[in-house]
N, C-alpha and C positions, 0 to 999 in steps of 0.2 A: 771255513771262515767262522770265527767265534761270533756269538750272538751280539748284536748291537743293542746296548742299553739305551732306550729312548726316553727323552724327557716326557713327562705326563702332558698329554695334549690339552686337557682341561683341568686346571688347578688354580685356585685363587692366588693372586700375585703375592700376597702376604706370606702364604705358605711356601711359595717358591723361594722367596728371599730368606725366610727363616731356615729352610732346609739347606740353602746355599752356604750357611756358616760351616757346614761339614765338608763342602766341596774341596777346598785346598788340602784337606787332611785325608783324602781318599785316593787310592790307586797311585797313578803317576803324579798327581798333585802333591801328595805327601813326599814322594821321592824327590820331586823338584825342590820343595821347601828345604828338605834336609841337605841336598846337594849344593844348592845355592847358599845355604847357611854355612856349610863347611868351607865353601869357596872364599868366604870372608877372611879366612886365615891368610889369603894372599896379601892382605893389607899389612901383614907383619913385614913383608919384604920392603915396603916403603919406609917402615920405621927404622930398619937397620941400615938403610942407605942415607948417608949424610947430605946436607945441603939441598941445593936446587934440584939435583937429580932425584933425590928422594921425594920431593914435593911433586915433581912431574910424574914420577912412577906411581905415586899414590893417586893422582888424578886419573891416569890411564887405567889403573886397576879399578877404580870406582866407576868410571864410565863403562868399562867392559862388563862389570857385574850388574850395573843397573840396566845396561842394554840387554843382557841375557834375561834379566828378570822381566823387563817390559816385553821382550819378544815372547816369552812363554805365556805371560799374562794375556797378551793379544791373541795368541793361539787359543787360549782358554775361552776368550770372549767369542771368537769366531766359531769354535767348536760348540759352545753353548747355544749360540744363535742358530746353528745348523740343526739343533734338536738332539744333540748327544747329552746323555745324563752324566757320563763319567769324564774326568779330565783327560786331555790328549796326552799321548806319550811325548816326552821331550825329543825334539828332532832338530837336526841341523838344516833340514829342508826349509827353504824360504817360503813359508805358507802365509806369513803375515803381510800386511800392506806395506808398512814402512816403520819398523821399530826405531831406526836411527833418527828419522824425522820426528817420531814421537818423543824420543828422549831429548832431542834438540829443542822442541817446543816447550817441554817441561823445564829444561835447563834455562831457557830464556825467561820464562815466567818466574822461576825461582830467583834468577839474577835480578830481574826487575823488582821483585818484592824486597830483596836484600838492599838494593839501592834506595828504594823508598824508605825502608826502615832506617837507613843511615842519614839520608839527606832531606827526606820529605815525609817524615813519619805521620804527619797529619792525614795523608792520603792512603796510608797503608791498608786500613781496614776496608776502604772503598775498593782498592785494587784487589784485595784478597777476595772480596765478595764477587767481583767481576770474573776473576780467574776461576773460582769455584763453579760459577754458572756456565762458563764457556768451555772449560777443559773437557768435560764429558763428551760434548758434541764434537769437539775437535778430535778427541781420541777415537771415537767411533768412526768418524769420517776417514781418518788416516788409516785405520785398520781395514776398512772395506774398500776404499778407493785408492789408497796409497798416494794421493795427490795432495801436496801441501797447499797448492793454490785453491783446490776445492775445499779443503778442511778449514782454511782461513777466510773463506768467502762468507760474509754475513748472510747472504741469501741461503746458503746451506744451513746455517745456524737456525734461521727462522723456520725453514721448512721442516727440519728434523725435530726441533722442539715442538712445533705444532702437531706433528704426528704422535708424539708421546703424550701431549697434554700435561695435566698436573703430575702425572707419573714421572716426568722429567726431574721433579724435585728430589726424587730418590737418589739418583747418582750425584746430584749436587750436594745433598747432605752427606752421602757416603764419602765424597772427596774431602769435605771439610773434616769429617771424623777421621779419615785416613791420615790426613796431614798431622792432626793432633796426636794420633796413636803412634805414628812413626817417630814424632818428636819425643813422646813419652818413652818409646822403646829405646831410643838413642840415649836418653838420660838414664834410664834404668840399666842399660848395658854398661854405661860408663862407670857405674858403681860396682860392677863385678870385676873379678880378675879377667885380664885380657883374653886368656885362653877360653874362658866360658862366655864372656860378653860378646865377642865377635860373632861366633856362630849363632848365638841366641838372637842377636840383633838381626843377622841375615835371615834367619828362619822367620822371625816376626815380620820383617819387611816383605819377604816373598809371600807369606800368607796374606797379608793385608792387601798387597797390590793384586794378587790373583783373585782374591775375594771381590775387590772393587770391580775388576774387569769382568769377572763372572756375573756379577749383578747386572752390569750393563748388557751382557749377552742375554741374560734372562729377560730383561726388558724388551730386547729386540725379538726374542722368541715369543714372548707373551703377546706382543703387538705385531707379529709377523704379517698379518693380513693387511695392516695399514701401510706396510712397506712393500707389499706385493712380493714377498719373499717366497721361495720354494726351497725349504730346508733340505739339506742333503741326507740327514740320517733317516727320516721316514722313507725317502725314495730308495735308499740302499736296502732298508729292511724289506720293502715291497719287492725289490729286485731279487733278494735272497729268499723270497717266499717265507719270511720269518713269521708273519702273522698267519699265513696260509697253513703252516704246520700246526699252530695252535688250534686253528679252526678244524683241521683234519682230525686231530686227536679228539676233539669234542664230538665231531660227527661219528667217528668210529666207536666212541664210548656208547653213543646212542644206538648205532647199528648193531653192536655186539650183543645187545639184549635179545634181538630177534634172529640175527644171522652172524655169529662170530667168525665163521669162515670167510664170508664176504668182507668183513671188517679187516681180517688179517691179510687178505689179498690186497686190499687198498694200501695198507701200511707197507706190505712187502714191495709193492710197485714204487711207493714213495722212496723207500730205502735204496732201491736200485738206481734212482735218478742221480742223487748227490748226497753229500754228507748231511745228516739229519741231527737235530737236537735230541737231547736225552729223553724227553717225554715221548717222542715217537718210538724210540727203541724200547722204552719201558712198556708202553701200551702194546707193542707188537709181541713182546715176550709174555705178557700177561695173557694175551689171546692164545698164543701157542700152548701155554700151560693148560688153558681151558680146553683146548682141542686135543690135548695129550700128544702133541707132536714133539717128542723129545729129540728126535733126529734134527728137526729144524732149529730147536733151541740150542743145540750144540753147534750147529753150523753158524747160526747167527752170533752165538757167543764168540766164536773165533774172529768173525769180522769186527764185532764191536770192540773186543779187547784190543785189536790192532789199531782201530781208530782212536780209542781212548789213550793208549800208550803214545801214539803219535801226537796227540793233542796235549800231552803232559798231565793227563788225569789218571795216574797210575793207581791211586787209591780206589777210584771207582772201578777200574779194571780188575783189581783184586776181588771186589764184590762179585763181579761177573764170573770170575774163575771159581769162586766159592759156590755160586748157583749151579754152574755147570758140573762141578764135582758131586753135587747132590744127585745129579742124573747119572753121571759116569765117574766113579771115583778115580779112574785112571786119566781123566781129562787133563790135557796140557796145552797151553798156547802153542801154535805151530811156528812161531817166530823165535829163534834162539835168543836174540837180543832182548826181546820183550820178556821172555821167560826169566832170563837172568836178572833183569831189572826188577821184576815182580818178586823174585825170590829174595833179593836184597831188601826190598821194601818190607816184605812180610816179616823177615827176621828183625828188621830195625824197629818196627812198630809193635812187636810183641805178638806175632801170630806164628808160633813155632811149628805147629802141625802143617799149616799151609806152606811155610817156608821150606820145611823138610820135603814135602811132596814135590814142590817145584824144583828144588835143588837136586833131588834124586832123579827126577824125570829128566832134568837138563843134562846131568852127567851121563845117564844111560843113553839118551838120544843123540847128544852132540859131544862125545867124549874128547874130540880133538879141537873143540872150539877154544879160542884164546882165553875165554873166561872160565874154562872148566876147572882149573886148579883153584881159583878163588871161590867158585861156587861149591866145590867139594869141601872146602874148609868151613862152610857155614855150619853152625851148630843148631840142632833142633832137639827139643826134649832132653837136653843135657848130653846127647850122644853125638860124636862126630859122624858126619855122613860118609859112608864107605866109598 
């Protein structure tokens, strides 16, 4: 299982919020912003369909896109509140409380503001201020409880706002700024050609909504003790012994000064238990070199190369192959598929000598493999491989 990136346990709230500006632009968050931005091209369908059908189609498309945006944003809030530092992967699994109810609440609020603007504009700013104050607590309640009745209960509002204290003004201000920026993005996109304006507007809206919900998740994580929460990410990290591995490496570094063999045995036992992170492997190999155990270095190299290839870390696996060849120039990974993949990668990234060695060894050891013809055709040092 890959390493879980945890949110810093102790960090000033201001630093958390400032760092959060990058959150929608990293990992799966950036992919979601791009994908949902491109999905805005679906609005073109409504423009080519005439009459009432086109209007209805446009409404359906807009509702679907905003529902998808809010669903992912709520996932981000829950993920952040659980102590994860990175955005969650986009998933069709229903992990959120109630994105449809969330969208309905926002739609009702927006409709009410529009009606006030048309027929009772004197109350518009008052209603806007009330909406900005209450929407964050409603959003968070819907996300965690999934109950419209609970989310619209004034008692819930008072209790939740009381737990946040003055910090609750942060999502209130964020909601106001979000509304202004979405309006500005809409105006700016309308001045651009449609093919550019639609995805840019979708990207901007997704970024702003994800950022807004991420900040609410940060507040919950920061004040988790007040809510009696037991975040998932730290618990999973403990179950995976993630921190234990870091502590083991530090202990073995200290032990190696007096008894490198005992330190190597501890690391060997750890590697036999389950998949270990790279620092454990690196420390183990350093101790084996110190003990001049080349036989174990080659044996470990085979195992680690297989793990790295299976985990999609082929470049690091190439580095291990290079280390092992310094011990045994004839060294070759013992899995034909991994060897073929590494030969292709070495040739692609400009390592002709290593590519030639891997390709020649592959053809000699597995001449009837289905990839043998392709690997034989690799070129290293300007000469075709025989």
